[in-house]
N, C-alpha and C positions, 0 to 999 in steps of 0.2 A: 248557426250558420258559420262555416269555416271562412277564414279571411280570403282565400283565393276564390271562393265561390262569390263572395260579396264583390270583389274587384271585377270579376267577369260580368256580373249582372249590371254593374255600374260603369261598364266600359265606354258608354256614350260620352260621359263627362270626364272620364279618366280621373275622377276624384273620389276620395273616401273621407268620412269624418275623421277629424284629427285624433279622436280617442280610439280609432281603429287602426292607426298607423303602427306598423311593426318596428322592431329594433334590430340592429345587426350587432354581431359580436364574433370576431375571428372569422369573418366571411360568411357566417350563417345568419339566417333570418329567424327572428323569434316573434311570436304573436303577442299582442297586448296582454299584460298581466303576467307574462313569463318572468321568472326571476333567476338570478344566479348569485352565488356567494364566492368570495375570495377571502383569504385571511385579512382580517381587519375591515372588511367591507361587504355589504349586502346591497343588491340592486334589484329593481323591478322596472319592467318596461311600461312606461306611461306616455301616451301621445307621441310615440316615435322616438323617445329618448329614454336612456337608462337613468332612473332616479335612484341615487346611491346614498347610503348612510354609512358614515365612517365609524368604526369602533376603536376604542382604545386597545392597543396591542403593545407587546414588547418591542422596543426599538432595538436596532442592531447596529453595532459598529464592527467593521471587518478589517482585517489585515491579511491581504491576499498576495500571493506571489512574492512574499518577503518584503515588498516595498510599497504596495498600493493600499492606501488607507481610505475608507469611506466612513465618515463620521456619523453620529446618530442623526444629524440633521442633513445627511446625504451630500455633504461636501466631499469631493475626492481630491487627493493629492498624493505625491510620491515622497517616500522617505528613504534616503540612502545614507544610513548611519551605521556606526560600529560601536554600539553602547547598549545599556539598558535604559528604556524609556518608560515613563508613566503613560499608560494608554488611557486609563480612566480612574477617577477617584471622586469621592464626595469632597466638594471644595472646603467645607467647614469642619470636617472631622476625618478621621482615618479609620472608620469602621471597616472599609475595604479599599484595597488598592490593587489594580491589575497592571502589571508591567510586562514588557516583552524585551527579550535580548535579541538584538539584530547584529549581524556580522557580515563582512564582505570578504569571504574566503578566496574565491577564484573568479576570474572573468568580470570582476567588479559588479557581480550580481548580488544584491542584498538578500540575505536569507534570515528567516525567523528560526532561532535555535532553541529558545526556551520561553515559557510563559510562567509568570509568577503571580500568585494570589496571596496577598498579605491581609490577614484577618486578626488584628491586634497582635497577640503573641504567637499566632500560628502563621507560618509561611509555607506555602506549597509551591513546588517547582515541577512543571511538566516539561520534559525534555523532548526534542524532536525524535529521539529514539523510541519514545513511548514509555520511558521510565518516569516514575513519579517519586519525588523526594520531599522530605521535610527535614528539619534540623536534626531529627533523630536518625535519619538514614532513609533507606528505600521504603516506599509504601506499596503494599500489595493491594490490588483492587479486587473487589469493591472496598472502598474505604468510607466509613460512616462515623461521624461524630455529631455532637449537638450543634456544630457550626456549619458543617459541609458534608455533602455526599459526592463521592467521585467514583465513577464506574466507566467501563469500556464496552459499549453495546456492540461494536464491531471492531475489526482490526484497523479500520480507517479513522475512528473517532474516539476521543475521550471526552466525557461530559463532566463538568464540575458545577454542581448546584449549591449555591450558598443559601442557607436556610434563613428565612425571615428578612432577606435583604432585596428580594426581587432581582437577583443577579444570577445569570447562568453563563458559563463559558463552554462553547462548543469548539473543541480543539481538533483540527484535522491533521492526521499524521501522514496519509498517503494521498497522492504521490509526493507531496512536500508538506511541511508544516504550515498551516494557515489557522487563523483565529477569528471566531465570531463571538462577540460579546453581546448578550441579550439582556436588556435592562427594562425594569418596570417603569411605566409612565409616572409612577409616584415620585420618581427622581427627576422629573422634568425641571430644567433650569437650575439644578443643584450640582452639576458635574463639571469636572476640570480634567485636563489632560489632552493627549493628542486625538482623542475621539470627540473632542468638542464639548460644548456646554449643554447640549440637549435641551434647547429652549425653543425649538421649532422655527428658529430664525437662521437662515443660511448665509447671513452676511457678517456674523460676529463670532465665528468659531475659533479664530486664531487668537486665543486669549492665554497669555503666560501666567505663571503662578502669582505675579504681582497684581494682576487684575486690570492692567492697561493694555488694550488691544495692540498687538504687533502688526505693523504694516508689512513687515518682511516675513514671509512664510518660514524662512530658514532660522531666523531669530526665534520665532515661536517654537519650532521643532527643538532647537538646542536648549531652550528654556526648560524643557521637560526631560532632560537627561537626569537619570538617577545617580550617575557617577560624574562628578564635575571633571575628573581627569580624562574622561573619554574625548577623542577628537570630535570636533564639530561635524555635523552633517554637511555633505558636499553641496555647494550651490550649483556648480556647473557639471552636468552629467551628460556626456556625449551619447547620442543615439548609437547603441551598439551595432545596429544593422549597417551603419555607414562603413564600418571597417570589417564587416563579416558577410561578404556577398553570398557564400553558400548557405549560411544560416538564414539570411534574408529571403532567399529564394524558397527555402524549405518553409519558413514562416508564412510567406505569402500564399504558398500552395495549400497549407492546412488551415491557417487562421481564417481564410476567406469563407470557409464553410459556415462560420458564425452568422454571416449576413446573406447567405444564399437564400433567396425568397422561396425556393422549392426544396431546401435541404432539411436536415433533421432538426434544426433549431427554428425553423420558420414559424411554427405555431406560437412561439413565445415573443416574436418581434413586436407585436402591438402591446405587449405587457411590460417587457423589459427591453429597452433599447440596447442593441448589441454593440454600438459604436465604441463605448468605453472598453468593453471586453476585447474587441478587435484590436484596439490600440495596445492594450496590455499584453495581448497574445503575441503580437509582432515584437514588442520590446523584449518580453521575457524569453521568447524563443531564441532571439539573437544574443541575449546576454548570458543565458544559462549554459553551464558546462555540459549538461545533459538536455539537449533540445527537447526531446520527446516528453521528458518528465515535466518541464515547465509549461510546455504547450498543453499537455493533457490536464494540468492543474487549472489553467485558465478556462478550458472548455468545461471542466467540472464545476468551476465557480459560476459560470453562466447557467448551467443546468440547475445548480442549487438555487440561484436567484429566481429562476423561473418556478421552481417547486415552491419557493416561499410565497410566490404570488398565485399559487394554485394551478400552475401549468406544469404537468408532469410530462417530460419529454421521453420518447421511446427510441431506442436504437440510435442514440446519439454518439456512443463511444466508438471512435475510429479504431481500425485494426492496430494502428501504431501504439495505442494505449494499453493493449492487452486487456487484463482484467481490472 
């Protein structure tokens, strides 16, 4: 007997047994026993509720828009620096170190210009131009050794897979350089750097090399500079939209599509909250020398976050972003 037939026959009491209650997801109704899967999670409808099982998956630390960091434990903060910083490393050894070079060239907009991977005696640099270097000079892709595999599946991304370490770098090149560090759960609680300690506790990420938690976010950031001579990260960073009214108007016009309940991103709202991306979108569009480039990067970051949760958005790219 179908659920709607049962409800019609029992319409006198308007009640159905609990084990016959449906579940909802993204505005759709699912019958008892229905199931769905997402990366790192599988769920089944039981008694009107989704009963979900979490699975161990790769954790991600991201550096987006040149200045927006999300740690492995999902803490978000902004970094406005002009130096090379340790993003993540094993606290007790140097089997691998991931670093990023940040700079503030124009309009006080921080940009990521290079990603470094240090594996003992091997150092790999991926530049925002898409060129890859080692101490010996240019590296032509694909590049395969007993330590690492580097390849470029599309013009937009370079993938660096570290063998036997549970570490992968997804380096976005277009429209701007952005970095996604994927790490095996085997490293939980063993990490140091600006990506946090990866211990599933969102209250203690700001830990400097000395191991005593910093109360000041900027002291924590500056403690992970790879070059002591670099200037410290800035504490006071003025909202760029305050002094750039035309850019603010442009940003408000296009960034608001992220939270439009009937727009291209609406299907993902219940899975990935767009508020943080809306805030970053407005900031980056006002600060960037090329407004459309930075705006489109944020929209793409949101679409990527949705895809990571199993929600594939269609036709989300606005005309201003071209291809």
